[in-house]
Structures are given as structure tokens and as C-alpha cells.
C-alpha positions, 0 to 999 in steps of 0.5 A: 486504544485506537479503533482506526488503523492504517496498515502499510503492507510492504514487499517486493513485486510478487511477494503476495501483498495483494493476496495478503491484503484480501485477508483483511475482510472488513478493511478498506483496501487500496493500492497504487497498482489499481490506477494502472488497471485499464479494462482489467489489464495491468498496464504499467507506465513509469511516467504516471508513477508519481501522479498515481502515488499522489492520487492514492495518498489523496484517496486514503486521506479522503477515506480517513476524513470520511471516517472521522467526519462520520464518527465511524467507530472502527476502520482499518485501511490497508495500503499495499504498495512496494514501499521499499524506502522509508520516505515512500511511507511518510505521506501515509504517516502524516495522514495517519497522524492528522486523522488519528489512525494508528500505523502498522507496517507489515512486510511480505517476504515472498518465502513462497517464491511467487511470481509477480501477477503484473509480470514485473521483470526480475531485474526490477524485483532485484533492484527493489530488494537492493533498496528495501529498507527496514527500520526496527 
């Protein structure tokens, strides 16, 4: 049994990913959205999206390397991003394979009809729903 776990928490904006991630009390929780926070205010800049996704992936890799290097007996990392397409998760799959983390994906469905805490426009959420891929 693998004691190192990577949980990729997926869902459209407003589905509750951030709230669900916080339920993993002993986990290391990360999200690309953190990079858009400026003095406690979420400021989305689409021109930074690729850069910030890469930075988050690198940060996850550093945490995994530290866990393996320090022989941490157990670690769970939760990454909560929209992950609407399979290719968006691939860098994390690659890291998990490299550092021997088991990967689990969870989808937040937004059955509670919550609004986005980042004021994402409904048209953007609708576009996320349209492109959302699920592999069973």
C-alpha cells in the first residue's frame, strides 16, 4: 500500500473544490488560484494562467521531492484546480509516477448550486462544463 497520495480535486468554478480540499485536515493543499491572490484579493489575469499552472506544478514536485528525501512515512497532497481536460492533469500524473505517489481524482459536482468565490462569470462556468472530460 502506498502511503503517499496525490488527490486531484476537479470541478467547474463554484463547485466547492476549495471547501472540499479543506476537509483533508492533514494534507498539503495547493491550487493555482493561490497565485492570483494579491493582498487577500483574487485578481485573475489570463495572461498569467500558463505561468501560474507551471509554478503550481513545480511547487507540487518540490513537496513530493521533500517527502521522499526526508523519508516522510505518509503524505497526502490535494491539488484543487478546475482540471476540465485530461491533459491538464498529465503533469501531476508524471510527478506522481516519478515520486511514487498514488493518484486519486475526485470531482466536485456543484449539486448545491453554489456561486464562485472568485466571481467567475457564468459564461466561463458554462464553457468549463462544456469541455469537462471524465474518464471512467
